[in-house]
C-alpha positions as MATLAB code, in Angstrom:
seq = 'XXXXXXXXXXXXXXXXXXXXXXXXXXXXXXXXXXXXXXXXXXXXXXXXXXXXXXXXXXXXXXXXXXXXXXXXXXXXXXXXXXXXXXXXXXXXXXXXXXXXXXXXXXXXXXXXXXXXXXXXXXXXXXXXXXXXXXXXXXXXXXXXXXXXXXXXXXXXXXXXXXXXXXXXXXXXXXXXXXXXXXXXXXXXXXXXXXXXXXXXXXXXXXXXXXXXXXXXXXXXXXXXXXXXXXXXXXXXXXXXXXXXXXXXXXXXXXXXXXXXXXXXXXXXXXXXXXXXXXXXXXXXXXXXXXXXXXXXXXXXXXXXXXXXXXXXXXXXXXXXXXXXXXXXXXXXXXXXXXXXXXXXXXXXXXXXXXXXXXXXXXXXXXXXXXXXXXXXXXXXXXXXXXXXXXXXXXXXXXXXXXXXXXXXXXXXXXXXXXXXXXXXXXXXXXXXXXXXXXXX';
ca = [
      75.352   -2.345  145.085;
      76.192   -4.230  141.930;
      73.121   -4.263  139.738;
      74.615   -6.999  137.589;
      73.003   -5.552  134.489;
      75.264   -7.506  132.166;
      75.492   -4.509  129.829;
      78.408   -3.596  127.570;
      79.480   -0.649  129.767;
      81.565   -0.484  131.779;
      83.732   -3.319  130.483;
      85.819   -5.482  132.782;
      88.943   -3.899  131.299;
      87.677   -0.388  132.188;
      86.785   -1.489  135.710;
      90.140   -3.189  136.255;
      92.049   -0.120  135.042;
      90.220    2.282  137.348;
      90.528   -0.108  140.316;
      94.283   -0.337  139.791;
      94.585    3.454  139.611;
      92.662    4.040  142.851;
      94.454    1.157  144.533;
      97.809    2.885  143.933;
      96.473    6.288  145.044;
      95.112    4.939  148.327;
      97.672    2.160  148.931;
      94.800   -0.300  149.292;
      93.807   -3.537  147.535;
      92.042   -3.269  144.123;
      89.124   -5.367  145.410;
      88.381   -2.639  147.991;
      87.699   -0.088  145.236;
      84.066    0.748  144.517;
      83.128    2.203  141.123;
      80.227    4.496  140.256;
      78.980    4.063  136.687;
      77.074    7.249  135.806;
      75.910    7.137  132.168;
      75.438    9.943  129.678;
      71.896   10.663  128.572;
      70.111   11.522  125.379;
      66.763   13.276  125.070;
      64.989   11.946  121.967;
      61.996   14.263  122.530;
      61.328   17.105  124.955;
      64.041   19.560  123.940;
      64.314   22.775  125.979;
      61.021   22.408  127.822;
      62.091   20.813  131.111;
      62.849   24.216  132.681;
      59.253   25.243  131.846;
      57.703   22.219  133.552;
      57.070   20.380  130.288;
      56.875   16.643  129.649;
      60.123   15.126  128.411;
      61.563   11.802  127.301;
      65.058   10.496  127.895;
      67.268    7.439  128.013;
      70.904    6.701  128.782;
      73.587    5.267  126.510;
      76.385    2.790  127.166;
      78.989    5.527  127.659;
      79.584    7.787  130.633;
      81.473    8.735  133.774;
      83.360    6.234  135.932;
      84.376    7.256  139.452;
      86.532    4.768  141.298;
      86.821    5.439  145.027;
      87.748    4.081  148.438;
      86.339    5.537  151.692;
      89.253    7.445  153.196;
      88.706    6.520  156.840;
      88.831   10.199  157.830;
      87.315   13.480  156.593;
      89.845   13.996  153.780;
      88.792   14.008  150.105;
      91.548   13.426  147.507;
      90.551   13.391  143.828;
      92.344   13.003  140.508;
      90.918   13.151  136.992;
      91.613   11.353  133.746;
      90.662   14.497  131.812;
      92.105   17.350  133.867;
      95.374   18.206  135.614;
      95.960   18.701  139.295;
      94.758   17.053  142.460;
      91.714   18.266  144.381;
      91.834   18.131  148.174;
      89.282   19.255  150.750;
      87.442   17.875  153.775;
      83.854   16.674  154.041;
      83.328   18.875  157.109;
      84.229   22.081  155.213;
      81.429   24.559  154.549;
      80.897   24.862  150.792;
      79.680   28.205  149.409;
      78.114   28.545  145.929;
      80.840   29.130  143.344;
      78.998   31.710  141.255;
      78.828   34.042  144.267;
      82.496   33.536  145.120;
      83.982   34.588  141.788;
      84.185   38.399  141.502;
      86.022   40.246  138.712;
      87.977   37.065  138.008;
      89.399   37.130  141.535;
      88.606   34.554  144.162;
      87.096   35.518  147.487;
      89.378   34.747  150.420;
      86.711   32.441  151.868;
      87.444   30.000  149.006;
      89.632   27.205  150.374;
      91.142   26.358  146.954;
      94.764   27.425  146.701;
      94.846   27.273  142.919;
      91.434   27.971  141.402;
      92.288   27.117  137.792;
      94.072   23.900  138.718;
      91.258   22.646  140.900;
      88.224   24.072  139.105;
      87.244   20.624  137.849;
      86.665   19.642  141.488;
      83.713   22.021  141.811;
      81.198   19.231  141.150;
      82.582   17.241  144.079;
      82.355   20.316  146.296;
      78.869   20.931  144.928;
      77.832   17.401  145.907;
      78.931   18.142  149.483;
      77.055   21.456  149.363;
      73.872   19.656  148.292;
      74.169   16.885  150.875;
      74.963   19.338  153.692;
      72.126   21.681  152.711;
      69.623   18.859  153.231;
      70.974   18.018  156.693;
      73.076   14.948  155.854;
      76.017   14.261  158.158;
      79.156   13.094  156.368;
      81.880   11.589  158.540;
      84.106   10.112  155.847;
      85.793   11.391  152.692;
      86.964    9.443  149.654;
      90.117    8.872  147.663;
      88.930    8.826  144.079;
      89.744    8.904  140.381;
      87.190   10.125  137.840;
      87.210    9.698  134.076;
      84.727    9.869  131.241;
      84.372    7.945  128.013;
      87.201    9.292  125.845;
      86.333   12.331  123.752;
      82.847   12.832  125.162;
      83.371   15.579  127.774;
      81.636   18.866  126.814;
      79.853   16.899  124.115;
      76.195   17.708  124.744;
      75.439   14.409  126.492;
      75.030   15.944  129.927;
      78.458   14.973  131.172;
      78.039   17.630  133.896;
      74.987   15.948  135.449;
      76.676   12.550  135.133;
      79.664   13.908  137.086;
      77.439   15.447  139.779;
      75.484   12.218  140.198;
      78.720   10.195  140.366;
      80.051   12.261  143.278;
      76.723   12.103  145.100;
      76.595    8.304  144.856;
      80.234    7.991  145.970;
      79.843   10.225  149.049;
      76.569    8.477  149.956;
      78.122    5.033  149.587;
      81.174    5.985  151.679;
      78.957    7.402  154.430;
      76.285    4.657  154.391;
      73.562    7.117  153.399;
      70.392    5.572  151.967;
      69.166    8.070  149.384;
      66.400    7.517  146.825;
      66.853    8.385  143.126;
      64.209   11.100  143.559;
      66.219   12.690  146.386;
      69.395   12.555  144.303;
      67.599   14.304  141.435;
      66.987   17.196  143.825;
      70.559   17.053  145.166;
      72.002   17.293  141.655;
      69.639   20.179  140.905;
      71.173   21.958  143.910;
      74.671   21.329  142.513;
      73.821   22.796  139.113;
      71.313   25.541  139.989;
      72.506   26.802  143.374;
      76.174   25.858  143.573;
      77.208   26.406  139.929;
      74.526   28.935  138.912;
      73.213   27.120  135.816;
      69.500   27.680  135.095;
      68.617   24.228  133.799;
      65.790   21.831  134.640;
      65.835   18.305  136.054;
      65.787   16.251  132.858;
      69.464   15.304  132.809;
      69.811   13.958  136.328;
      66.383   12.299  136.134;
      67.430   10.359  133.037;
      70.730    9.331  134.609;
      69.113    8.168  137.869;
      65.822    6.669  136.666;
      66.450    5.083  133.252;
      65.997    1.384  132.580;
      67.740   -0.527  129.817;
      65.845   -0.485  126.518;
      63.075    1.719  127.903;
      62.085    5.333  127.429;
      61.756    7.514  130.502;
      58.854    9.961  130.468;
      58.844   12.740  133.069;
      56.448   15.556  133.828;
      58.906   18.226  134.971;
      56.134   20.212  136.673;
      54.776   17.462  138.916;
      58.020   15.363  138.938;
      55.878   12.309  138.113;
      57.529    9.832  135.774;
      56.890    6.531  134.073;
      58.979    3.983  132.213;
      57.753    3.207  128.683;
      58.766   -0.325  127.688;
      59.226   -1.361  124.069;
      56.513   -3.733  122.797;
      56.729   -7.432  123.553;
      55.363  -10.269  121.434;
      51.771  -10.966  122.452;
      50.218  -14.435  122.431;
      48.102  -13.501  119.406;
      51.204  -12.067  117.656;
      49.320   -8.899  116.698;
      51.869   -6.596  118.338;
      55.018   -6.071  116.314;
      58.404   -6.146  117.989;
      60.276   -2.868  117.947;
      62.794   -2.816  115.117;
      66.420   -3.288  116.118;
      68.030    0.130  116.380;
      71.304    1.759  117.323;
      71.979    5.278  118.542;
      74.390    7.458  116.577;
      76.297   10.224  118.324;
      77.843   12.586  115.783;
      80.233   15.200  117.171;
      80.648   18.733  115.879;
      84.010   19.614  117.424;
      82.451   22.671  119.092;
      83.284   22.742  122.808;
      82.685   25.335  125.504;
      80.991   25.413  128.886;
      77.227   25.923  128.948;
      77.391   28.372  131.849;
      79.639   30.647  129.772;
      77.112   30.956  126.928;
      74.478   33.655  127.536;
      72.226   32.037  124.922;
      71.042   29.263  127.236;
      69.996   31.407  130.196;
      68.594   34.011  127.780;
      66.226   31.434  126.239;
      65.012   30.415  129.699;
      64.213   34.066  130.470;
      62.386   34.482  127.159;
      60.193   31.453  127.910;
      59.355   32.957  131.298;
      58.544   36.321  129.686;
      56.197   34.615  127.238;
      54.524   32.720  130.090;
      54.092   35.936  132.087;
      52.312   37.694  129.191;
      50.071   34.698  128.460;
      49.156   34.240  132.133;
      48.382   37.941  132.540;
      46.178   37.842  129.436;
      44.366   34.822  130.910;
      43.707   36.626  134.181;
      45.957   34.329  136.233;
      49.111   36.441  136.383;
      49.743   35.413  139.988;
      50.900   31.955  138.877;
      54.606   31.226  138.498;
      55.705   32.335  134.995;
      56.177   28.894  133.472;
      54.704   27.868  130.139;
      53.392   24.663  131.760;
      51.020   26.892  133.760;
      49.461   28.148  130.516;
      46.594   26.052  129.128;
      46.824   25.091  125.455;
      43.535   26.870  124.756;
      44.743   30.069  126.467;
      47.921   29.917  124.382;
      45.927   29.699  121.148;
      43.698   32.586  122.247;
      46.404   34.978  123.422;
      49.540   34.083  121.431;
      48.900   37.097  119.171;
      49.970   39.291  122.117;
      53.531   37.926  122.002;
      56.306   39.711  120.146;
      57.904   37.524  117.410;
      60.826   36.089  119.407;
      58.651   35.218  122.425;
      55.990   33.762  120.111;
      58.623   31.411  118.693;
      59.721   30.235  122.159;
      56.110   29.544  123.165;
      55.391   27.736  119.882;
      58.408   25.504  120.476;
      57.210   24.659  123.974;
      53.648   23.712  123.028;
      54.552   21.853  119.837;
      57.367   19.959  121.578;
      55.090   18.931  124.438;
      52.720   17.481  121.835;
      55.563   15.642  120.074;
      56.600   13.994  123.348;
      53.116   12.528  123.891;
      52.939   11.226  120.309;
      56.491    9.880  120.607;
      55.702    7.837  123.712;
      52.812    6.210  121.848;
      55.043    5.431  118.860;
      57.738    3.918  121.119;
      55.259    1.726  122.979;
      53.881    0.495  119.631;
      57.336   -0.202  118.201;
      56.884    2.312  115.367;
      60.461    3.519  114.938;
      59.742    5.405  111.695;
      57.034    7.486  113.415;
      59.259    7.990  116.453;
      62.092    9.153  114.225;
      59.935   11.629  112.304;
      58.963   13.283  115.580;
      62.628   13.539  116.626;
      63.446   15.242  113.334;
      60.531   17.671  113.798;
      61.858   18.424  117.286;
      65.254   19.240  115.778;
      63.678   21.581  113.242;
      61.698   23.411  115.934;
      64.871   23.805  118.011;
      66.453   25.538  115.010;
      63.499   27.642  113.833;
      61.545   28.381  117.018;
      64.020   28.009  119.875;
      66.814   29.400  117.660;
      69.598   27.544  119.416;
      71.611   25.786  116.745;
      75.172   26.820  115.948;
      75.837   26.498  112.203;
      78.074   23.391  112.397;
      75.397   21.577  114.438;
      72.659   22.540  111.965;
      74.830   21.147  109.154;
      75.447   17.965  111.126;
      71.696   17.597  111.764;
      70.967   17.880  108.030;
      73.708   15.390  107.153;
      72.285   12.835  109.595;
      68.865   13.128  107.969;
      70.449   12.096  104.645;
      72.349    9.156  106.128;
      71.191    5.630  105.236;
      68.833    3.984  107.717;
      68.403    7.036  109.975;
      64.907    7.261  111.477;
      65.350   10.763  112.919;
      67.892   13.181  114.383;
      68.254   16.313  116.498;
      70.782   18.192  118.639;
      71.844   16.568  121.878;
      72.097   19.170  124.605;
      71.437   22.877  124.212;
      72.552   23.134  120.590;
      75.255   25.740  121.286;
      78.013   23.101  121.192;
      78.462   19.345  121.287;
      76.814   16.713  119.156;
      73.724   15.485  117.361;
      71.922   12.264  118.165;
      70.130    9.979  115.729;
      68.225    6.718  115.881;
      69.226    4.395  113.045;
      68.247    0.963  111.756;
      70.795   -1.380  113.375;
      71.652   -3.000  110.031;
      72.635    0.384  108.555;
      74.451    1.859  111.571;
      78.033    1.359  110.341;
      77.193    2.638  106.860;
      75.425    5.687  108.305;
      78.359    6.495  110.604;
      80.821    6.424  107.685;
      78.511    8.620  105.593;
      78.202   11.256  108.321;
      81.980   11.406  108.932;
      82.661   11.791  105.218;
      80.011   14.477  104.633;
      80.820   16.546  107.736;
      84.458   16.669  106.631;
      83.301   18.401  103.424;
      81.273   21.099  105.237;
      83.463   21.694  108.289;
      87.025   20.520  107.484;
      88.611   22.558  110.300;
      86.277   21.321  113.051;
      86.292   17.771  111.658;
      90.098   17.754  111.793;
      89.914   18.293  115.568;
      87.899   15.108  116.022;
      89.490   11.719  116.472;
      88.394    9.533  113.582;
      87.556    6.673  115.930;
      85.138    8.760  117.994;
      83.855   11.382  115.503;
      80.657    9.335  115.100;
      79.916    6.696  117.722;
      77.482    3.816  117.427;
      75.876    3.336  120.846;
      73.260    1.232  122.543;
      70.728    2.033  125.241;
      72.159    2.155  128.757;
      70.909    1.807  132.328;
      70.712    4.038  135.409;
      73.648    5.245  137.513;
      74.762    2.723  140.119;
      77.641    1.720  142.392;
      79.560   -1.418  141.436;
];
């Protein structure tokens, strides 16, 4: 379905290029090629609390994953990537087993149908999409011939490229097999890809943002109940008492730090610490039978019993409860068009991620502080887990170019080696709000 959003991404040039590539791969006409546009997401407020059932905010940007594909007419799947070498081949009727149970002592179990694990590792998200669809009883009769690529320089960047890839494959397989699947169902399918198939202990924020966002709006999701709402920016009222939201841009400033989230013990360790804190607080409240999630702890019970937590667990709990509060205040600021207030909350979120969640690598902390000094910036924080990737900032649209130049110049002073690894054209990107994932 072509949503016809009329947005700046993907451009006609990008669409034409990917259609030509798939056309040659499949020996079919370019107009037969369908394209999934699966955008990257940012999380202005609600950092690191989705896995605890907290309330989060998110929106997409006008950058992301493009997956061009043609239904293959048989069960064969053939995939190539703009970022990675090799060709991935498998069939939609193959049984897919979770990858994190297959890999043992760096050797691959003989049940794995990949001939060359390293060469085809990037295809795991496509296999994971099949795993998720099969596990929910969907019958797939047709594979795809496809080519996947992301916005240049943004893979492993902290913008949830992994969820964008998972969602892209889900939408492609569903389109090829005429499956009618709701965004809510696809949120669960992508959770299966990441949690069960790949073994990553994350929440549902990323895929929810990618599948539910609306252009210019802020998505608010309760990760415990899965209820969500779309917060629109203010519109001019007849009495003119409501101010329009100030024109803003989104800055993405890259650190040059890149490594896979699943390989960093820090992320899963923080999740466990939050659960440990919840367990202690629930036991102290006399309701230890509840699932150990901080969202199951009442604010009043937290205040009463937080003295029972050891220092590191106390910090994780403080981050959760203060961040939940910032999300609620942030939604009010967004709806009222108060970008300065919204930005201050984002900055406070970034500080809590550093001090209470203790997740910021030094280059990212430096980048965060540089953004706060940049002209016109309303607020900034890490994008992603804070162990690698980038920082995100909201900036007055009229100062965006000046702010981007300032950040590039200052980061070069603090981290010359990492800055030298970044392409000057994409070291700091000026972005706009995006829309949800869709098939063109």
